[in-house]
N, C-alpha and C positions, 0 to 999 in steps of 0.2 A: 504493500500500500504506500501511497505518497501523500504529500501535503500540497494542496492547491493554494496558490496565492494570486491575487488580483489587486491592482490598484488603479484608481481612476480619479480624475479631477472633476469636482462639482462646483459650479459657479454660484456658490452660496456659502455663507459663513458657517463654521462648525456648529454654532448654536442651532441654526436652522436644520442642518443635517441630523444632529442629535435628536431634535424634536421629531423629525420625520421617522427616525429609527425607533422611537420609544413611545409615540402617541398611538394608541390602538386605532383611533379613527383614521390616522394617516396610513398606518400599516394596511388597513383594509382597502386603501386606494391603490397602493403600488406593490404590495407584497402578497397578501393572503385574503381569502374570503372571510376568515374569522381571526380575531386576535384578542388576547387578554394580556394586559400589562399591569403589574403592581410592583413597582420598583421599591426596594432592591430584592424582592423575593420571587417574582414570577414574570416570565416572558414566554408567551405561548402563541403559536399561530398554526392554523390548520385550514382544511377545506379543499375545494376542488382545484385551487391553483397551487397546491402544495403536494409534493410527492408523498405518497402514503398518508394522505391528508384526512382520513376518516376521523382521526383523533390527534391531539397534539402530542409531540414526542420530544419536546425541548425541556431543558432544565437550566435556569439562569445560574451562572457561576460568578459573574462580576459585572458591575456597571459603574461608571463614573462619567464625568462631563466629556471625556474624550475617548472612551473605549466601552466595548460591550463584548462579553464572552458568554457563550452558552453551549451546553452539550445538546447534540441533536442525534437521536438514535435513528439510524437508517439501515435497512436490511438486518435488523437485530444487532447492529454494531454501534457502539457509541462513538460519535465523531465530535470534535470540538471546533466551534466556529469563533474566531477572534476578529473583531472589527475595531480599527483604530482611526481616529480623526486627527489630522494635523492642519493647522491654519496656514494658508499661504497669503502673503501680502499682495494687495492690489497695487496699481500704479500710484495711488496717493498714500500708500502706507497702511491702508485699512485692511481688514481681513476679508479680501475679495473672493477667496475661494477656499475649498477644503480638499485636501488629499485624503481620500478614504482608502485604507488598505484592509483587505480581507484575507484570512487564511483559514483553511479547513483541513483537518487531519483525517487520515484513514479513508482516502478516496483512491480509486485506481489511477495509475499513471497512463501514459500513452504508449502503445496503442490499446492497452487492455480495456480502457473505457469504451472502445468501439465494439468490443466483442463480449465483455462480461455483462450479463444481465443484472439489473438491480438499480435501486434509487441512487446509490452512491456514484454510479457511472453517469448520472445525469447532472452532477453538480457543476461540472465545467461550464456547460451551456445554461444551466439553471441560474447560476449567479451572474452570468453575462446579461441575461434578460432582467433579472430582479434588480441588479445594481444600475442598469441603464434606466429602468423605470424610476428608481429612487432619485437619480440625478435629475430627470425631468420634473418629478414632483417637487424636489427641494428648490429647483430653479423657477418654479411657478408655471410649469408647463404640464398639460394633462398627459399622463401616461397613456400609451396607445394600444398596448397589447399585453395579454397574459395567456399562459398556456393552461387549458382546462384538462387536467389529468383524468377526468371522468368521461371524456369524449374521444372518439376515434375520428372525429371530423376536424381535419387540420386545414382550416380556411380562415383567412382574415382579410380585412380591408382597412386601408389607412388613407387619409387625405394629406397631401404634401403641397405646401404653398410654393409651387414652382411650376415652370413650363413643362409640359409633357415630354418634349424632345430632350430637355435638359435632364429630366429624370431617367429617360431611356438611355441616354449616353452614360450616366453614372452607373447604371445597372449592367451595361454591356462592354464598355471600354475598359480593358484590364487595368490600366494605370489608375483611372478614377475609382474603379471598384476596389482595388487594393488600398487606396487612400482612405476611404471612409469605412471599409469593412475591417481593416487591420489584418487581412489575409491575402497573401500573394496568390494571384491567379493569372494563368495564360489561357487564351481562348482562340478558337477558330470559328468565326461568327457566320456559320452556314449550317444547314441541316446535315447531320452526320459529323460535324466538327467537334473537336475535343474541347472540354471545359475542365481544366486541370488546376485544382487547388494545390498550391505549392510549386506549380510550374510543370512543364512537360517532362523535364529530366527527373525531377523528384517524384513524379506521380506516374508510374507505368500503367496504371489502370484508371484513367480519368473518366469522368462522366462525359456524356455525349449530348449535343444539342439535337433534339428531334424535330423542333419546329421553331422558326423565328420569323416574326413579322416586323420589319423595320419600323421603329417609332411606336410600336404597339405592344408586342408580347414576345415571350420566349418560353420554351419548355425544354427541360434538361432531364435526361434519364440517368439516375444514379443506381444502377443495378436493378434492385427490385422496387424502386420508387421513382416517381416522376415529380419534379418540382417545376411549377408553372407560375408565371406572373403575367398580368395584363394591365395596361394603362388606359385611362379614359379621361377626357377633359371634364372638369366639374366646376363650373362657375369661377373660372380663372385659376383654379388649382388642378392638381392631378390626383385622380383616384387610382390607387394601386390595389389590385386584388391578387392575393397570394395563396396558392393551394399546393398541398402535398397529396398525392394520390398513388394508387397502384400497390400499396403495401398490404401486408397481412393485418387486418383490422383487429385481430386478437393481440397484436403486438405493435401498437402504433409507435413510430420512430420519434418519440417525444424529444430525444436528445437533439436531433437535427432540426425539429420544429422550434425548440427553444432557441437554438443558435440563429435560425432564420429570423425569428421575431426580434431578437436582440439586434441583429443587423438592420432591420427596418427602423428601429428606434434611432440608430446612428445615421441612417440614410436621411430620415426626416430632418434631423439636426443639421446634417451636412448642407441641405438646401435652404433651411430656414433661419439658421443662426448667423448673424453678421460676424465676420472675422472668426468663422468656425475653426476649431482645432479638435483633433480627436480627444474624446473624454478619457480613453484608456491610456494609462501611463506605462503599465507593465502587466504582463500575464506570465505566470510561471506554472508549469506542470511537468513533472518528470517525464522525459522521453519525447516531448514535442520536437518534431524534426526541425533542424536549423533552416531558417529561411521561410518557414510556413507562415509565421506571424510577422507582420510589418510594423507593429506598434510597440515593440519592446525597445 
């Protein structure tokens, strides 16, 4: 087992981020369907947006103004989640942003998380989505996506305040895609063309484009799953519809869906935030291939 570490920059002071982390009403917006918090004794969340969410499985270990630590039992194994907040000075010397660092113990490394069943194998992409939603919430933006672990329907829609062709280019042009997604990609943009996460040399078994409509849509086959998106004009904005299909519905690929939704959060930020920069500062997981991630 390995320790997962992620850090991201949130454009809000630590007090606002801490409040979002510990206010049960806030938690029900960006984290979980249900939450109970009674500091310093109890920190619980559960429901359909939480893996194994029929009941809470957390035990609070420590909390103060800049840190939160809790035990979370997953797959019958206790894991420990540590969250730390560090103030970063703005241009005028004020606390303009927060560096949030999260670590979780007892999770599979790479590539084991791709093949080992269980909730701990979801944590890499689960936290990618959850923390992206936390950043939006703390910055005063409405979180746009959560994963329903009680449903096998993997379909979502988001509105992006940008021109449709600009969104299309950011989804298909490899340099732009790598910039906002944080993942290196190389692509051949035609039916039958390769879509290689990590690049052609590093990925001998890439996905393949099965349909592409310039300016409108693309479908990519990933072995036993098809990932499709479609763009439409919507009152000066762009409506993006995103679907995973073709998989065994008794085993929905929640790990990939979580990662895709986290990517959509950053895609919207990429187009809508002035002077955008990636929220992710560092991502660490034992065994991740060199060159796969572009945001470390």
